[in-house]
C-alpha positions as CSV (number, residue, x, y, z in Angstrom):
1,M,16.0,-18.7,-158.8
2,R,16.9,-20.4,-155.7
3,R,17.2,-18.8,-152.5
4,R,19.7,-19.9,-149.8
5,N,18.2,-21.2,-146.6
6,P,20.5,-20.0,-143.8
7,M,19.0,-22.6,-141.3
8,L,20.2,-25.0,-143.5
9,A,23.5,-23.9,-143.3
10,Y,23.5,-23.6,-139.5
11,F,22.2,-27.2,-139.3
12,L,25.0,-28.6,-141.6
13,I,27.8,-26.6,-139.6
14,S,26.2,-28.3,-136.2
15,I,26.6,-31.7,-137.6
16,V,30.0,-31.2,-138.9
17,A,31.1,-30.0,-135.6
18,I,29.4,-32.7,-133.9
19,I,30.9,-35.3,-136.0
20,E,34.5,-33.5,-135.4
21,I,34.0,-33.5,-131.5
22,I,33.0,-37.1,-131.4
23,A,35.6,-38.4,-133.6
24,Y,38.2,-36.4,-131.8
25,L,37.0,-38.1,-128.7
26,G,37.3,-41.0,-129.9
27,G,40.9,-40.9,-130.9
28,R,41.6,-39.5,-127.2
29,I,39.9,-42.7,-125.8
30,L,42.1,-44.9,-128.0
31,L,45.3,-43.0,-126.7
32,F,44.1,-43.5,-123.0
33,D,43.2,-47.3,-123.4
34,W,47.0,-47.7,-125.2
35,G,48.6,-45.9,-122.3
36,K,49.6,-43.1,-124.4
37,T,48.5,-40.0,-122.5
38,G,51.5,-38.2,-122.6
39,I,50.9,-37.6,-126.4
40,T,47.5,-36.3,-126.0
41,G,48.6,-32.8,-126.4
42,F,50.5,-33.8,-129.7
43,Y,47.4,-35.5,-130.9
44,S,45.0,-32.6,-130.0
45,V,47.2,-29.9,-132.1
46,V,47.4,-32.5,-135.0
47,Y,43.7,-33.0,-135.1
48,L,42.8,-29.1,-135.0
49,T,45.5,-28.4,-137.4
50,E,44.1,-30.6,-139.8
51,T,40.6,-29.6,-139.3
52,C,41.4,-26.3,-139.7
53,I,43.3,-26.6,-142.9
54,V,40.3,-28.8,-144.5
55,I,37.6,-25.9,-143.3
56,L,40.0,-23.1,-144.7
57,L,40.5,-24.9,-148.1
58,T,36.7,-25.8,-148.6
59,I,35.8,-22.4,-147.9
60,L,38.9,-20.1,-149.6
61,I,39.0,-22.4,-153.1
62,P,35.5,-21.6,-154.0
63,M,35.6,-18.0,-152.8
64,L,39.1,-17.4,-154.5
65,M,37.8,-19.1,-157.7
66,R,34.8,-17.2,-158.0
67,R,36.5,-13.9,-157.9
68,K,39.4,-14.6,-160.2
69,H,38.2,-17.1,-162.9
70,S,35.2,-18.2,-165.3
71,Y,32.4,-19.7,-164.0
72,V,33.3,-23.2,-165.6
73,K,36.7,-23.0,-163.7
74,S,35.3,-21.8,-160.5
75,T,33.1,-24.7,-160.5
76,Y,35.4,-27.2,-161.3
77,Y,37.7,-26.1,-158.2
78,S,34.5,-25.8,-156.0
79,F,33.8,-29.3,-156.8
80,Q,37.5,-30.1,-155.6
81,A,37.0,-28.4,-152.6
82,I,33.7,-30.7,-151.8
83,G,36.3,-33.6,-152.6
84,I,38.4,-32.5,-149.9
85,A,35.5,-32.0,-147.5
86,M,34.0,-35.3,-148.0
87,A,37.4,-37.3,-147.8
88,D,37.8,-35.7,-144.5
89,L,34.7,-35.6,-143.0
90,L,33.1,-39.2,-144.2
91,P,35.7,-41.3,-142.7
92,K,35.0,-39.0,-139.4
93,L,31.4,-39.8,-139.5
94,L,31.8,-43.6,-139.8
95,F,34.5,-43.4,-137.0
96,S,32.2,-41.5,-134.9
97,L,29.4,-44.3,-135.3
98,F,31.8,-46.6,-133.8
99,V,32.5,-44.1,-131.0
100,I,28.9,-43.6,-130.0
101,I,27.9,-47.5,-130.2
102,S,31.2,-48.2,-127.8
103,L,29.8,-45.3,-125.4
104,I,26.5,-46.7,-125.6
105,V,27.8,-50.3,-124.9
106,Q,30.2,-49.0,-122.0
107,G,27.1,-47.2,-120.4
108,A,25.3,-50.6,-120.6
109,Y,28.3,-52.5,-118.7
110,V,28.0,-49.8,-116.1
111,I,24.2,-49.8,-115.4
112,F,23.7,-53.6,-115.7
113,D,27.1,-55.1,-115.2
114,K,26.3,-58.2,-112.8
115,L,22.6,-58.4,-114.1
116,I,23.4,-59.1,-117.9
117,F,27.1,-59.3,-118.5
118,H,27.9,-61.7,-115.3
119,S,31.7,-61.6,-115.9
120,A,34.1,-59.3,-117.4
121,K,35.6,-62.1,-119.5
122,N,32.5,-62.0,-121.5
123,R,32.4,-58.3,-122.3
124,L,32.9,-57.0,-125.8
125,D,36.4,-55.4,-126.0
126,L,35.4,-51.5,-126.6
127,E,39.2,-50.7,-127.9
128,T,38.2,-53.6,-130.4
129,L,35.4,-51.5,-131.4
130,L,37.3,-48.2,-131.8
131,I,40.2,-50.0,-133.8
132,I,37.5,-51.4,-136.4
133,G,35.8,-48.0,-136.6
134,G,39.1,-46.5,-137.4
135,L,40.2,-49.0,-139.8
136,L,36.9,-48.9,-141.6
137,G,37.2,-45.0,-141.9
138,I,41.0,-45.4,-143.2
139,F,39.7,-47.8,-145.8
140,L,36.7,-45.4,-146.8
141,L,39.6,-42.5,-147.0
142,A,41.5,-44.6,-149.2
143,A,38.2,-45.5,-151.5
144,I,37.4,-41.8,-151.6
145,I,40.9,-40.7,-152.7
146,R,40.9,-43.5,-155.6
147,G,37.6,-42.3,-156.6
148,I,38.5,-38.8,-156.9
149,I,42.0,-39.8,-158.6
150,I,40.9,-43.0,-160.8
151,G,37.1,-43.6,-160.3
152,R,35.8,-40.6,-162.0
153,F,37.9,-41.8,-165.3
154,D,37.4,-45.7,-164.7
155,F,34.9,-45.7,-167.5
156,R,33.2,-49.2,-167.8
157,V,31.0,-51.1,-170.7
158,V,28.0,-52.7,-169.4
159,R,26.6,-55.0,-171.7
160,Q,22.7,-55.6,-171.6
161,A,21.0,-57.8,-174.0
162,L,17.0,-57.7,-174.3
163,D,14.4,-59.8,-175.5
164,F,11.0,-58.9,-177.0
165,D,8.4,-60.7,-178.6
166,N,7.1,-57.8,-180.6
167,L,10.6,-56.5,-181.7
168,P,10.5,-56.3,-185.7
169,R,12.7,-58.9,-187.5
170,A,14.7,-56.3,-189.1
171,F,16.1,-55.1,-185.7
172,E,17.3,-58.4,-184.4
173,G,20.7,-57.9,-182.9
174,L,20.4,-53.9,-183.0
175,K,23.3,-52.2,-181.0
176,I,22.3,-49.3,-178.8
177,V,25.0,-47.4,-176.6
178,Q,23.4,-45.2,-173.9
179,I,25.4,-42.4,-172.5
180,S,24.0,-40.2,-169.8
181,D,24.7,-37.2,-167.3
182,M,28.1,-36.0,-169.0
183,H,28.4,-33.1,-166.6
184,I,30.7,-32.1,-169.3
185,G,32.1,-29.0,-167.1
186,S,33.2,-31.5,-164.3
187,F,35.8,-32.5,-166.5
188,Y,37.1,-29.1,-167.3
189,N,40.5,-29.7,-169.0
190,H,40.2,-33.4,-169.2
191,H,39.6,-33.6,-172.8
192,D,42.1,-36.6,-173.1
193,R,40.1,-38.6,-170.6
194,V,36.7,-38.1,-172.1
195,Q,38.5,-39.1,-175.6
196,E,38.9,-42.6,-173.8
197,A,35.1,-42.6,-173.5
198,I,34.4,-42.0,-176.7
199,E,37.2,-44.2,-178.5
200,L,35.5,-47.0,-176.1
201,I,31.9,-46.1,-177.6
202,N,33.1,-45.9,-181.3
203,E,35.1,-49.5,-180.4
204,L,31.5,-51.0,-179.7
205,S,30.2,-50.1,-183.5
206,P,26.6,-48.9,-182.2
207,D,24.1,-48.8,-184.7
208,L,22.4,-45.9,-182.3
209,I,23.9,-43.8,-179.8
210,L,21.2,-42.3,-177.6
211,F,22.1,-39.7,-175.0
212,T,19.5,-39.3,-171.9
213,G,20.2,-35.8,-170.7
214,D,22.7,-33.3,-168.5
215,M,25.1,-32.3,-170.9
216,V,26.1,-29.5,-168.4
217,N,26.2,-28.9,-165.1
218,N,24.5,-25.7,-165.5
219,T,25.5,-23.3,-168.8
220,A,26.5,-23.7,-172.3
221,E,29.7,-22.1,-171.4
222,E,31.1,-25.4,-170.4
223,T,30.5,-26.7,-174.0
224,K,33.3,-24.7,-175.1
225,G,36.3,-26.9,-176.6
226,W,34.6,-30.0,-176.7
227,K,32.6,-30.0,-180.0
228,E,35.3,-32.0,-181.9
229,I,35.4,-34.4,-179.0
230,F,31.6,-35.2,-179.2
231,A,31.5,-35.0,-183.2
232,G,33.5,-38.1,-183.2
233,L,31.1,-40.2,-181.8
234,R,30.0,-42.7,-184.4
235,A,26.6,-44.7,-185.0
236,S,25.5,-46.2,-188.3
237,M,22.1,-45.0,-188.1
238,G,22.5,-42.1,-185.7
239,K,23.0,-40.1,-182.4
240,F,20.0,-38.9,-180.5
241,S,19.6,-36.8,-177.5
242,I,17.3,-35.2,-175.0
243,L,17.7,-32.4,-172.2
244,G,18.3,-33.3,-168.3
245,N,17.2,-31.2,-165.4
246,H,20.8,-29.6,-165.4
247,D,20.6,-28.4,-168.8
248,Y,18.1,-25.8,-168.2
249,G,20.1,-23.5,-166.1
250,D,17.4,-23.8,-163.4
251,Y,20.0,-24.0,-160.5
252,I,21.9,-20.7,-161.0
253,R,20.9,-16.9,-160.9
254,W,20.7,-15.2,-164.5
255,S,20.3,-11.4,-165.5
256,S,17.1,-12.0,-167.3
257,E,14.8,-14.6,-168.4
258,E,16.3,-13.9,-171.9
259,A,19.6,-14.6,-170.7
260,K,18.6,-18.2,-169.3
261,K,16.6,-18.9,-172.9
262,K,19.7,-17.7,-174.6
263,N,22.1,-20.1,-172.8
264,L,19.7,-23.1,-173.4
265,Q,19.5,-22.6,-177.4
266,E,23.0,-22.5,-177.2
267,L,23.3,-25.8,-175.5
268,I,21.1,-27.2,-178.4
269,D,22.8,-25.8,-181.0
270,F,26.1,-27.2,-179.4
271,E,24.3,-30.6,-179.5
272,R,23.4,-30.3,-182.9
273,S,26.6,-29.2,-184.3
274,A,28.1,-32.4,-182.8
275,G,25.7,-34.5,-184.7
276,F,22.8,-35.1,-182.2
277,D,19.3,-34.9,-183.2
278,I,17.9,-33.4,-180.0
279,M,14.4,-34.2,-179.5
280,L,12.2,-31.8,-177.4
281,N,8.9,-33.5,-176.8
282,E,9.4,-35.2,-180.0
283,N,10.0,-38.7,-182.0
284,R,11.7,-40.2,-184.9
285,I,11.0,-43.2,-187.1
286,I,13.9,-45.5,-187.7
287,E,13.7,-47.6,-190.7
288,R,15.8,-50.9,-191.3
289,N,14.8,-53.2,-194.3
290,G,11.4,-52.0,-194.5
291,E,10.3,-52.3,-191.0
292,K,10.0,-49.2,-188.6
293,I,10.7,-48.6,-184.9
294,A,10.0,-45.2,-183.0
295,I,12.5,-43.2,-180.7
296,I,11.0,-41.1,-178.8
297,G,12.4,-38.1,-176.8
298,V,11.0,-36.3,-174.0
299,E,12.1,-32.9,-172.2
300,N,12.8,-33.6,-168.6
301,W,10.1,-34.9,-166.5
302,G,10.8,-35.1,-162.7
303,N,8.9,-35.5,-159.4
304,P,9.6,-32.0,-157.1
305,P,11.8,-30.5,-156.7
306,F,12.7,-31.1,-160.0
307,A,10.9,-29.4,-163.2
308,R,8.7,-30.8,-165.7
309,Y,9.3,-29.3,-168.8
310,G,8.4,-32.9,-170.8
311,Y,5.0,-33.7,-172.2
312,L,4.5,-37.5,-173.1
313,P,1.6,-37.3,-175.3
314,D,3.4,-34.8,-177.9
315,A,6.3,-37.0,-178.1
316,M,4.4,-40.0,-178.8
317,R,2.3,-38.5,-181.4
318,G,2.3,-40.4,-184.5
319,T,4.0,-43.9,-182.9
320,E,0.6,-45.3,-181.8
321,H,0.6,-47.5,-185.2
322,L,4.3,-48.8,-184.8
323,P,5.2,-52.4,-183.1
324,F,8.1,-51.0,-181.1
325,S,9.3,-48.2,-179.3
326,I,12.2,-46.9,-177.2
327,L,11.7,-43.7,-174.9
328,M,14.6,-41.3,-174.0
329,S,13.6,-39.6,-170.7
330,H,16.0,-38.4,-168.2
331,D,14.6,-38.9,-164.8
332,P,13.4,-42.7,-163.9
333,S,10.5,-41.6,-161.8
334,H,8.8,-40.8,-165.1
335,W,8.6,-44.5,-166.1
336,D,6.5,-45.2,-163.0
337,E,4.3,-42.0,-163.2
338,E,3.6,-42.0,-167.2
339,V,4.9,-44.8,-168.8
340,F,4.7,-48.5,-167.1
341,G,1.2,-49.7,-167.5
342,K,0.0,-46.7,-169.5
343,T,1.5,-46.7,-172.9
344,H,2.6,-49.2,-175.4
345,I,6.3,-47.9,-175.3
346,D,8.4,-51.1,-174.7
347,L,12.1,-49.7,-173.6
348,T,12.6,-46.5,-171.5
349,L,16.1,-45.5,-171.2
350,S,17.1,-43.0,-168.3
351,G,19.9,-41.5,-166.1
352,H,19.7,-39.0,-163.8
353,T,20.6,-40.9,-160.6
354,H,24.4,-41.4,-161.1
355,G,24.0,-44.2,-158.5
356,M,24.9,-41.3,-156.3
357,Q,28.5,-41.7,-157.5
358,F,28.7,-43.9,-154.3
359,G,27.8,-47.6,-153.7
360,I,28.6,-51.1,-154.2
361,I,27.8,-53.5,-157.0
362,I,28.6,-57.1,-156.5
363,G,27.1,-59.3,-159.2
364,N,23.4,-58.7,-159.8
365,W,23.3,-57.2,-156.1
366,K,23.6,-53.6,-155.6
367,W,23.5,-50.7,-153.0
368,S,23.8,-47.1,-153.1
369,P,22.1,-44.5,-150.9
370,V,20.5,-43.3,-153.4
371,Q,18.0,-46.1,-153.6
372,W,16.3,-44.2,-150.3
373,R,15.3,-41.4,-153.1
374,Y,14.5,-43.6,-155.9
375,E,13.1,-46.8,-156.2
376,R,14.6,-47.4,-159.6
377,W,17.8,-46.0,-159.6
378,G,20.4,-48.1,-161.7
379,G,20.4,-51.0,-164.0
380,L,17.2,-52.9,-165.3
381,Y,13.9,-53.0,-164.3
382,R,11.3,-55.1,-166.1
383,H,7.7,-55.6,-165.3
384,N,4.8,-57.2,-167.7
385,G,7.1,-56.9,-171.0
386,Q,8.1,-53.2,-170.4
387,C,11.7,-52.1,-169.4
388,L,13.6,-49.7,-168.1
389,Y,17.2,-49.4,-168.0
390,V,18.8,-46.4,-165.8
391,N,22.5,-45.6,-166.7
392,R,24.5,-44.5,-163.7
393,G,26.3,-41.8,-165.7
394,L,29.1,-41.3,-167.5
395,G,30.3,-37.9,-165.4
396,H,30.0,-36.7,-162.0
397,I,28.8,-33.5,-160.3
398,G,29.3,-32.3,-156.7
399,F,31.6,-34.9,-155.4
400,P,34.6,-34.7,-158.2
401,G,34.8,-38.7,-158.2
402,R,33.0,-42.2,-157.9
403,V,33.2,-44.6,-155.7
404,G,31.9,-48.4,-156.4
405,M,29.5,-46.5,-159.0
406,L,31.7,-46.3,-161.9
407,P,31.0,-44.0,-165.3
408,E,28.8,-46.4,-167.3
409,I,28.7,-46.6,-170.8
410,T,25.4,-49.1,-171.4
411,L,25.6,-51.2,-174.5
412,I,22.3,-52.5,-175.1
413,E,21.8,-55.3,-177.9
414,L,18.0,-55.8,-178.7
415,R,16.8,-59.4,-179.4
416,R,13.7,-61.2,-180.5
417,T,12.1,-63.7,-177.9
418,N,13.0,-67.3,-179.0
419,V,15.0,-66.6,-182.1
420,R,17.6,-69.3,-183.0
């Protein structure tokens, strides 16, 4: 069980208050620069009213939902409250940075006026700085709203061809669809939108479907009503899955340890009933035209604060003699810690990071704040013949949207090096 830290709450409240005050002052500065001092009172009322409404919504929505509705529904609407808060706060944070920069520059003008800048004609227009910050804040607001309304359902197929010297000839052209991080409770009643993703996957005609963990946010209750949809996933050589850190129910309070274990078993039963062969530190041997490869599935293995249930030696047992193996491990940090340079595993498939559901991808260049936490957080990483692919996730958690980092269906085609 996790105990809430009141000091963290106080710290966050203080940060929010500072951002609100700075953003408010930035607006007043612009009004004075434009000679609109007569409407500063109206501006103050509007700003305060908007801020109070957002604060009330983000507090009351989760509170009311917890009292009147199921865990799944209350969690879903709590995430909507997070979306409202982020749509309000992040643009103000961006604008506040420009306000701070403009005040620093203004202070530099006052202190070093003639020594550095020599002439007022050469001064940076501080009003322009605030306008740029305001426009960027508006752009960010629009991106967040789009991410909530459209982005989280904008499923994209990412195609990746991988060449290996040791791939058996029988597996040349093997098509693998990797999906990860469904967090199905976050979709709540959007069954039709998830069905769109299922149809996209089936249109790819995969040989294998590999699901790399986090079917739910916290409880097996989230899977009710979804069995038929996930059972509709089709792959000619099978569907395989593993558990992610959220699947164990570690992040909520349970009445007993038995209740927590029962919840995990219900989730495992759901995945099996939907046609997945779930691997718990196990492996499966896949045969095609007399040749074999291994699919290895390890339970969640992460760096603190994430739990380590996985035990790779058990999962690999009996695969050492095979020419090619694929590992499914939810957390990409596992690759550096126990896989790369330490095992014979050729391809590792992970998820977990979501690309933080926020970032930028332009061609081969990508950026997300999550890279400050994970060195390998999205896409392909290859060293000395071993590969890691990190899927950015199909679902979402917390923030109910995706900005830049769109929900991903990965189609991986295996090839033999230099095969013509």
